[in-house]
Biopython code that builds the backbone (N, CA, C, O; Angstrom):
import numpy as np
from Bio.PDB.StructureBuilder import StructureBuilder

atoms = [
    (1, "ALA", "N", (-45.363, -64.194, 37.284)),
    (1, "ALA", "CA", (-45.857, -63.410, 36.159)),
    (1, "ALA", "C", (-45.898, -61.948, 36.574)),
    (1, "ALA", "O", (-46.006, -61.625, 37.756)),
    (2, "ALA", "N", (-45.810, -61.081, 35.591)),
    (2, "ALA", "CA", (-45.843, -59.648, 35.855)),
    (2, "ALA", "C", (-46.742, -58.964, 34.839)),
    (2, "ALA", "O", (-46.691, -59.261, 33.646)),
    (3, "VAL", "N", (-47.553, -58.057, 35.321)),
    (3, "VAL", "CA", (-48.436, -57.280, 34.455)),
    (3, "VAL", "C", (-48.524, -55.853, 34.995)),
    (3, "VAL", "O", (-48.080, -55.547, 36.102)),
    (4, "SER", "N", (-49.106, -55.014, 34.179)),
    (4, "SER", "CA", (-49.403, -53.665, 34.632)),
    (4, "SER", "C", (-50.876, -53.384, 34.374)),
    (4, "SER", "O", (-51.511, -53.990, 33.511)),
    (5, "ALA", "N", (-51.386, -52.456, 35.142)),
    (5, "ALA", "CA", (-52.758, -51.996, 34.955)),
    (5, "ALA", "C", (-52.755, -50.494, 35.213)),
    (5, "ALA", "O", (-51.810, -49.957, 35.792)),
    (6, "GLY", "N", (-53.787, -49.841, 34.792)),
    (6, "GLY", "CA", (-53.837, -48.406, 35.013)),
    (6, "GLY", "C", (-55.234, -47.869, 34.860)),
    (6, "GLY", "O", (-56.167, -48.569, 34.466)),
    (7, "ILE", "N", (-55.345, -46.608, 35.185)),
    (7, "ILE", "CA", (-56.607, -45.892, 34.999)),
    (7, "ILE", "C", (-56.369, -44.841, 33.932)),
    (7, "ILE", "O", (-55.551, -43.935, 34.092)),
    (8, "VAL", "N", (-57.105, -44.985, 32.839)),
    (8, "VAL", "CA", (-57.054, -44.038, 31.733)),
    (8, "VAL", "C", (-58.446, -43.440, 31.620)),
    (8, "VAL", "O", (-59.415, -44.158, 31.371)),
    (9, "GLY", "N", (-58.549, -42.134, 31.800)),
    (9, "GLY", "CA", (-59.871, -41.529, 31.932)),
    (9, "GLY", "C", (-60.453, -42.060, 33.224)),
    (9, "GLY", "O", (-59.861, -41.884, 34.289)),
    (10, "ASP", "N", (-61.587, -42.696, 33.148)),
    (10, "ASP", "CA", (-62.177, -43.338, 34.324)),
    (10, "ASP", "C", (-62.196, -44.856, 34.185)),
    (10, "ASP", "O", (-62.863, -45.542, 34.959)),
    (11, "GLU", "N", (-61.463, -45.387, 33.197)),
    (11, "GLU", "CA", (-61.510, -46.816, 32.896)),
    (11, "GLU", "C", (-60.272, -47.533, 33.430)),
    (11, "GLU", "O", (-59.145, -47.074, 33.243)),
    (12, "LEU", "N", (-60.499, -48.666, 34.100)),
    (12, "LEU", "CA", (-59.405, -49.515, 34.559)),
    (12, "LEU", "C", (-59.021, -50.444, 33.419)),
    (12, "LEU", "O", (-59.869, -51.144, 32.867)),
    (13, "LEU", "N", (-57.732, -50.449, 33.067)),
    (13, "LEU", "CA", (-57.253, -51.241, 31.942)),
    (13, "LEU", "C", (-56.104, -52.131, 32.380)),
    (13, "LEU", "O", (-55.302, -51.761, 33.237)),
    (14, "LEU", "N", (-56.039, -53.301, 31.783)),
    (14, "LEU", "CA", (-54.966, -54.259, 32.037)),
    (14, "LEU", "C", (-54.016, -54.244, 30.852)),
    (14, "LEU", "O", (-54.453, -54.157, 29.705)),
    (15, "ASP", "N", (-52.718, -54.328, 31.123)),
    (15, "ASP", "CA", (-51.693, -54.450, 30.095)),
    (15, "ASP", "C", (-51.787, -53.303, 29.099)),
    (15, "ASP", "O", (-52.088, -53.502, 27.922)),
    (16, "LEU", "N", (-51.530, -52.120, 29.586)),
    (16, "LEU", "CA", (-51.664, -50.915, 28.776)),
    (16, "LEU", "C", (-50.649, -50.881, 27.638)),
    (16, "LEU", "O", (-49.482, -51.230, 27.817)),
    (17, "CYS", "N", (-51.112, -50.459, 26.472)),
    (17, "CYS", "CA", (-50.203, -50.213, 25.354)),
    (17, "CYS", "C", (-49.500, -48.868, 25.607)),
    (17, "CYS", "O", (-49.824, -48.170, 26.567)),
    (18, "TYR", "N", (-48.559, -48.516, 24.759)),
    (18, "TYR", "CA", (-47.767, -47.296, 24.971)),
    (18, "TYR", "C", (-48.648, -46.054, 25.072)),
    (18, "TYR", "O", (-48.461, -45.228, 25.965)),
    (19, "GLU", "N", (-49.601, -45.924, 24.166)),
    (19, "GLU", "CA", (-50.459, -44.740, 24.159)),
    (19, "GLU", "C", (-51.289, -44.649, 25.442)),
    (19, "GLU", "O", (-51.439, -43.571, 26.017)),
    (20, "GLU", "N", (-51.827, -45.794, 25.885)),
    (20, "GLU", "CA", (-52.609, -45.809, 27.128)),
    (20, "GLU", "C", (-51.716, -45.510, 28.326)),
    (20, "GLU", "O", (-52.090, -44.732, 29.204)),
    (21, "ASP", "N", (-50.541, -46.124, 28.363)),
    (21, "ASP", "CA", (-49.620, -45.933, 29.485)),
    (21, "ASP", "C", (-49.166, -44.482, 29.586)),
    (21, "ASP", "O", (-49.054, -43.939, 30.686)),
    (22, "SER", "N", (-48.906, -43.861, 28.458)),
    (22, "SER", "CA", (-48.407, -42.484, 28.485)),
    (22, "SER", "C", (-49.482, -41.485, 28.892)),
    (22, "SER", "O", (-49.165, -40.361, 29.283)),
    (23, "SER", "N", (-50.750, -41.879, 28.805)),
    (23, "SER", "CA", (-51.817, -40.970, 29.216)),
    (23, "SER", "C", (-52.547, -41.441, 30.480)),
    (23, "SER", "O", (-53.555, -40.855, 30.873)),
    (24, "ALA", "N", (-52.033, -42.498, 31.111)),
    (24, "ALA", "CA", (-52.689, -43.041, 32.309)),
    (24, "ALA", "C", (-52.581, -42.065, 33.466)),
    (24, "ALA", "O", (-51.531, -41.463, 33.693)),
    (25, "GLN", "N", (-53.672, -41.916, 34.192)),
    (25, "GLN", "CA", (-53.677, -41.091, 35.394)),
    (25, "GLN", "C", (-53.073, -41.853, 36.563)),
    (25, "GLN", "O", (-52.461, -41.262, 37.453)),
    (26, "VAL", "N", (-53.251, -43.178, 36.555)),
    (26, "VAL", "CA", (-52.723, -44.060, 37.593)),
    (26, "VAL", "C", (-52.087, -45.257, 36.910)),
    (26, "VAL", "O", (-52.646, -45.810, 35.964)),
    (27, "ASP", "N", (-50.917, -45.654, 37.391)),
    (27, "ASP", "CA", (-50.197, -46.791, 36.827)),
    (27, "ASP", "C", (-49.814, -47.726, 37.966)),
    (27, "ASP", "O", (-49.281, -47.284, 38.984)),
    (28, "LEU", "N", (-50.085, -49.019, 37.797)),
    (28, "LEU", "CA", (-49.772, -49.991, 38.832)),
    (28, "LEU", "C", (-49.100, -51.196, 38.198)),
    (28, "LEU", "O", (-49.615, -51.763, 37.235)),
    (29, "ASN", "N", (-47.954, -51.589, 38.733)),
    (29, "ASN", "CA", (-47.219, -52.768, 38.278)),
    (29, "ASN", "C", (-47.316, -53.836, 39.350)),
    (29, "ASN", "O", (-47.257, -53.541, 40.543)),
    (30, "CYS", "N", (-47.465, -55.084, 38.914)),
    (30, "CYS", "CA", (-47.691, -56.178, 39.849)),
    (30, "CYS", "C", (-46.950, -57.420, 39.385)),
    (30, "CYS", "O", (-47.023, -57.795, 38.215)),
    (31, "VAL", "N", (-46.236, -58.058, 40.306)),
    (31, "VAL", "CA", (-45.573, -59.334, 40.059)),
    (31, "VAL", "C", (-46.120, -60.325, 41.077)),
    (31, "VAL", "O", (-46.149, -60.038, 42.274)),
    (32, "MET", "N", (-46.558, -61.502, 40.599)),
    (32, "MET", "CA", (-47.156, -62.508, 41.467)),
    (32, "MET", "C", (-46.557, -63.879, 41.198)),
    (32, "MET", "O", (-46.099, -64.167, 40.093)),
    (33, "THR", "N", (-46.567, -64.714, 42.220)),
    (33, "THR", "CA", (-46.140, -66.103, 42.077)),
    (33, "THR", "C", (-47.278, -66.925, 41.485)),
    (33, "THR", "O", (-48.407, -66.451, 41.354)),
    (34, "GLY", "N", (-46.961, -68.155, 41.135)),
    (34, "GLY", "CA", (-47.981, -69.067, 40.642)),
    (34, "GLY", "C", (-49.038, -69.384, 41.678)),
    (34, "GLY", "O", (-50.144, -69.798, 41.331)),
    (35, "ALA", "N", (-48.711, -69.197, 42.944)),
    (35, "ALA", "CA", (-49.667, -69.421, 44.034)),
    (35, "ALA", "C", (-50.499, -68.175, 44.323)),
    (35, "ALA", "O", (-51.319, -68.183, 45.240)),
    (36, "GLY", "N", (-50.300, -67.105, 43.553)),
    (36, "GLY", "CA", (-51.086, -65.896, 43.738)),
    (36, "GLY", "C", (-50.561, -64.962, 44.815)),
    (36, "GLY", "O", (-51.270, -64.056, 45.253)),
    (37, "GLU", "N", (-49.320, -65.178, 45.246)),
    (37, "GLU", "CA", (-48.731, -64.303, 46.262)),
    (37, "GLU", "C", (-48.015, -63.146, 45.580)),
    (37, "GLU", "O", (-47.428, -63.305, 44.510)),
    (38, "LEU", "N", (-48.074, -61.985, 46.214)),
    (38, "LEU", "CA", (-47.427, -60.804, 45.661)),
    (38, "LEU", "C", (-45.922, -60.849, 45.882)),
    (38, "LEU", "O", (-45.452, -61.150, 46.980)),
    (39, "VAL", "N", (-45.174, -60.546, 44.830)),
    (39, "VAL", "CA", (-43.735, -60.388, 44.906)),
    (39, "VAL", "C", (-43.405, -58.903, 44.893)),
    (39, "VAL", "O", (-42.537, -58.437, 45.632)),
    (40, "GLU", "N", (-44.113, -58.170, 44.041)),
    (40, "GLU", "CA", (-43.905, -56.724, 43.934)),
    (40, "GLU", "C", (-45.222, -56.055, 43.592)),
    (40, "GLU", "O", (-46.020, -56.577, 42.813)),
    (41, "LEU", "N", (-45.432, -54.907, 44.179)),
    (41, "LEU", "CA", (-46.607, -54.089, 43.894)),
    (41, "LEU", "C", (-46.158, -52.643, 43.952)),
    (41, "LEU", "O", (-45.682, -52.174, 44.986)),
    (42, "GLN", "N", (-46.311, -51.936, 42.838)),
    (42, "GLN", "CA", (-45.866, -50.549, 42.773)),
    (42, "GLN", "C", (-46.906, -49.751, 42.013)),
    (42, "GLN", "O", (-47.182, -50.022, 40.844)),
    (43, "GLY", "N", (-47.479, -48.770, 42.682)),
    (43, "GLY", "CA", (-48.483, -47.935, 42.051)),
    (43, "GLY", "C", (-48.110, -46.471, 42.149)),
    (43, "GLY", "O", (-47.542, -46.023, 43.145)),
    (44, "THR", "N", (-48.440, -45.727, 41.096)),
    (44, "THR", "CA", (-48.113, -44.316, 41.045)),
    (44, "THR", "C", (-49.306, -43.528, 40.538)),
    (44, "THR", "O", (-49.903, -43.857, 39.513)),
    (45, "GLY", "N", (-49.635, -42.488, 41.273)),
    (45, "GLY", "CA", (-50.632, -41.538, 40.803)),
    (45, "GLY", "C", (-49.940, -40.543, 39.894)),
    (45, "GLY", "O", (-49.416, -39.533, 40.364)),
    (46, "GLU", "N", (-49.932, -40.815, 38.599)),
    (46, "GLU", "CA", (-49.180, -39.978, 37.665)),
    (46, "GLU", "C", (-49.924, -38.706, 37.295)),
    (46, "GLU", "O", (-49.310, -37.659, 37.087)),
    (47, "GLY", "N", (-51.246, -38.796, 37.213)),
    (47, "GLY", "CA", (-52.033, -37.626, 36.848)),
    (47, "GLY", "C", (-52.951, -37.157, 37.958)),
    (47, "GLY", "O", (-53.464, -36.038, 37.932)),
    (48, "ARG", "N", (-53.150, -38.035, 38.938)),
    (48, "ARG", "CA", (-54.002, -37.709, 40.081)),
    (48, "ARG", "C", (-53.781, -38.751, 41.162)),
    (48, "ARG", "O", (-53.276, -39.839, 40.887)),
    (49, "PRO", "N", (-54.160, -38.421, 42.396)),
    (49, "PRO", "CA", (-54.105, -39.451, 43.443)),
    (49, "PRO", "C", (-55.166, -40.517, 43.172)),
    (49, "PRO", "O", (-56.100, -40.296, 42.401)),
    (50, "PHE", "N", (-55.010, -41.675, 43.817)),
    (50, "PHE", "CA", (-56.015, -42.720, 43.658)),
    (50, "PHE", "C", (-56.397, -43.266, 45.022)),
    (50, "PHE", "O", (-55.642, -43.165, 45.989)),
    (51, "THR", "N", (-57.586, -43.845, 45.075)),
    (51, "THR", "CA", (-58.142, -44.304, 46.340)),
    (51, "THR", "C", (-57.728, -45.748, 46.623)),
    (51, "THR", "O", (-57.251, -46.458, 45.738)),
    (52, "ILE", "N", (-57.921, -46.158, 47.862)),
    (52, "ILE", "CA", (-57.685, -47.552, 48.244)),
    (52, "ILE", "C", (-58.605, -48.474, 47.444)),
    (52, "ILE", "O", (-58.190, -49.557, 47.032)),
    (53, "VAL", "N", (-59.832, -48.058, 47.226)),
    (53, "VAL", "CA", (-60.783, -48.869, 46.450)),
    (53, "VAL", "C", (-60.264, -49.056, 45.025)),
    (53, "VAL", "O", (-60.326, -50.160, 44.484)),
    (54, "GLU", "N", (-59.755, -47.988, 44.414)),
    (54, "GLU", "CA", (-59.191, -48.101, 43.068)),
    (54, "GLU", "C", (-57.949, -48.992, 43.071)),
    (54, "GLU", "O", (-57.753, -49.788, 42.153)),
    (55, "GLN", "N", (-57.118, -48.860, 44.095)),
    (55, "GLN", "CA", (-55.920, -49.680, 44.202)),
    (55, "GLN", "C", (-56.282, -51.158, 44.294)),
    (55, "GLN", "O", (-55.668, -51.995, 43.632)),
    (56, "ARG", "N", (-57.260, -51.468, 45.100)),
    (56, "ARG", "CA", (-57.705, -52.863, 45.235)),
    (56, "ARG", "C", (-58.242, -53.400, 43.917)),
    (56, "ARG", "O", (-57.968, -54.541, 43.546)),
    (57, "ALA", "N", (-59.008, -52.573, 43.211)),
    (57, "ALA", "CA", (-59.563, -52.999, 41.920)),
    (57, "ALA", "C", (-58.444, -53.239, 40.912)),
    (57, "ALA", "O", (-58.513, -54.189, 40.132)),
    (58, "LEU", "N", (-57.420, -52.397, 40.917)),
    (58, "LEU", "CA", (-56.292, -52.592, 40.022)),
    (58, "LEU", "C", (-55.513, -53.850, 40.374)),
    (58, "LEU", "O", (-55.078, -54.577, 39.480)),
    (59, "VAL", "N", (-55.332, -54.118, 41.662)),
    (59, "VAL", "CA", (-54.635, -55.336, 42.084)),
    (59, "VAL", "C", (-55.428, -56.567, 41.652)),
    (59, "VAL", "O", (-54.840, -57.541, 41.183)),
    (60, "GLU", "N", (-56.738, -56.540, 41.800)),
    (60, "GLU", "CA", (-57.571, -57.663, 41.364)),
    (60, "GLU", "C", (-57.465, -57.862, 39.854)),
    (60, "GLU", "O", (-57.409, -58.995, 39.375)),
    (61, "LEU", "N", (-57.438, -56.765, 39.111)),
    (61, "LEU", "CA", (-57.293, -56.850, 37.662)),
    (61, "LEU", "C", (-55.932, -57.452, 37.307)),
    (61, "LEU", "O", (-55.837, -58.302, 36.422)),
    (62, "CYS", "N", (-54.891, -57.011, 37.994)),
    (62, "CYS", "CA", (-53.550, -57.576, 37.783)),
    (62, "CYS", "C", (-53.515, -59.055, 38.148)),
    (62, "CYS", "O", (-52.911, -59.850, 37.428)),
    (63, "ALA", "N", (-54.147, -59.436, 39.245)),
    (63, "ALA", "CA", (-54.177, -60.840, 39.658)),
    (63, "ALA", "C", (-54.830, -61.697, 38.574)),
    (63, "ALA", "O", (-54.360, -62.796, 38.280)),
    (64, "LYS", "N", (-55.905, -61.197, 37.987)),
    (64, "LYS", "CA", (-56.571, -61.915, 36.899)),
    (64, "LYS", "C", (-55.616, -62.083, 35.725)),
    (64, "LYS", "O", (-55.525, -63.166, 35.147)),
    (65, "GLY", "N", (-54.908, -61.022, 35.374)),
    (65, "GLY", "CA", (-53.949, -61.087, 34.277)),
    (65, "GLY", "C", (-52.815, -62.046, 34.560)),
    (65, "GLY", "O", (-52.410, -62.809, 33.683)),
    (66, "CYS", "N", (-52.292, -62.016, 35.788)),
    (66, "CYS", "CA", (-51.215, -62.935, 36.157)),
    (66, "CYS", "C", (-51.684, -64.384, 36.100)),
    (66, "CYS", "O", (-50.952, -65.252, 35.625)),
    (67, "ARG", "N", (-52.902, -64.655, 36.580)),
    (67, "ARG", "CA", (-53.431, -66.020, 36.511)),
    (67, "ARG", "C", (-53.521, -66.495, 35.066)),
    (67, "ARG", "O", (-53.181, -67.639, 34.764)),
    (68, "GLU", "N", (-53.978, -65.616, 34.169)),
    (68, "GLU", "CA", (-54.080, -65.978, 32.758)),
    (68, "GLU", "C", (-52.702, -66.260, 32.164)),
    (68, "GLU", "O", (-52.534, -67.230, 31.425)),
    (69, "LEU", "N", (-51.724, -65.424, 32.478)),
    (69, "LEU", "CA", (-50.370, -65.647, 31.971)),
    (69, "LEU", "C", (-49.781, -66.950, 32.479)),
    (69, "LEU", "O", (-49.193, -67.712, 31.712)),
    (70, "ILE", "N", (-49.937, -67.206, 33.759)),
    (70, "ILE", "CA", (-49.392, -68.429, 34.352)),
    (70, "ILE", "C", (-50.067, -69.662, 33.752)),
    (70, "ILE", "O", (-49.406, -70.666, 33.487)),
    (71, "ARG", "N", (-51.379, -69.587, 33.541)),
    (71, "ARG", "CA", (-52.090, -70.707, 32.920)),
    (71, "ARG", "C", (-51.556, -70.959, 31.507)),
    (71, "ARG", "O", (-51.352, -72.109, 31.118)),
    (72, "LYS", "N", (-51.331, -69.893, 30.742)),
    (72, "LYS", "CA", (-50.792, -70.056, 29.387)),
    (72, "LYS", "C", (-49.372, -70.596, 29.414)),
    (72, "LYS", "O", (-49.014, -71.443, 28.595)),
    (73, "GLU", "N", (-48.564, -70.117, 30.343)),
    (73, "GLU", "CA", (-47.193, -70.618, 30.468)),
    (73, "GLU", "C", (-47.193, -72.111, 30.763)),
    (73, "GLU", "O", (-46.420, -72.865, 30.172)),
    (74, "LYS", "N", (-48.047, -72.530, 31.663)),
    (74, "LYS", "CA", (-48.118, -73.959, 32.013)),
    (74, "LYS", "C", (-48.632, -74.786, 30.843)),
    (74, "LYS", "O", (-48.161, -75.901, 30.618)),
    (75, "ASP", "N", (-49.594, -74.251, 30.098)),
    (75, "ASP", "CA", (-50.096, -74.955, 28.921)),
    (75, "ASP", "C", (-48.980, -75.147, 27.892)),
    (75, "ASP", "O", (-48.832, -76.225, 27.316)),
    (76, "ILE", "N", (-48.206, -74.101, 27.672)),
    (76, "ILE", "CA", (-47.121, -74.177, 26.697)),
    (76, "ILE", "C", (-46.047, -75.163, 27.150)),
    (76, "ILE", "O", (-45.501, -75.917, 26.345)),
    (77, "LEU", "N", (-45.753, -75.146, 28.446)),
    (77, "LEU", "CA", (-44.725, -76.027, 28.969)),
    (77, "LEU", "C", (-45.233, -77.440, 29.227)),
    (77, "LEU", "O", (-44.455, -78.335, 29.559)),
    (78, "GLY", "N", (-46.552, -77.640, 29.073)),
    (78, "GLY", "CA", (-47.134, -78.954, 29.263)),
    (78, "GLY", "C", (-47.267, -79.360, 30.719)),
    (78, "GLY", "O", (-47.304, -80.549, 31.036)),
    (79, "GLU", "N", (-47.338, -78.378, 31.605)),
    (79, "GLU", "CA", (-47.481, -78.665, 33.030)),
    (79, "GLU", "C", (-48.946, -78.716, 33.429)),
    (79, "GLU", "O", (-49.788, -78.060, 32.814)),
    (80, "VAL", "N", (-49.242, -79.479, 34.435)),
    (80, "VAL", "CA", (-50.588, -79.583, 34.967)),
    (80, "VAL", "C", (-50.854, -78.389, 35.860)),
    (80, "VAL", "O", (-50.002, -77.980, 36.649)),
    (81, "LEU", "N", (-52.053, -77.833, 35.724)),
    (81, "LEU", "CA", (-52.429, -76.723, 36.597)),
    (81, "LEU", "C", (-52.620, -77.264, 37.958)),
    (81, "LEU", "O", (-52.944, -76.515, 38.880)),
]
sb = StructureBuilder()
sb.init_structure("model")
sb.init_model(0)
sb.init_chain("A")
sb.init_seg("    ")
for serial, (resi, resn, name, xyz) in enumerate(atoms, 1):
    if name == "N":
        sb.init_residue(resn, " ", resi, " ")
    sb.init_atom(name, np.array(xyz, "f"), 0.0, 1.0, " ", f" {name:<3s}", serial, name[0])
structure = sb.get_structure()
């Protein structure tokens, strides 16, 4: 699964819409396996630098989003979690 997260203002957001993405100060893209392993992680300080703490929080937010997507995919495909 793949999701994006970002910092808009001072708020961490998951799955930014176009307006949020275009005004995000920080943008992070994340691809994870069904086992929760990272395949790709790419973050950019578009409007400002970001801290390791913020990066970790964004990765955790992305991990939550990926877990939700994978759970929905398995439900649709009729697979057991």
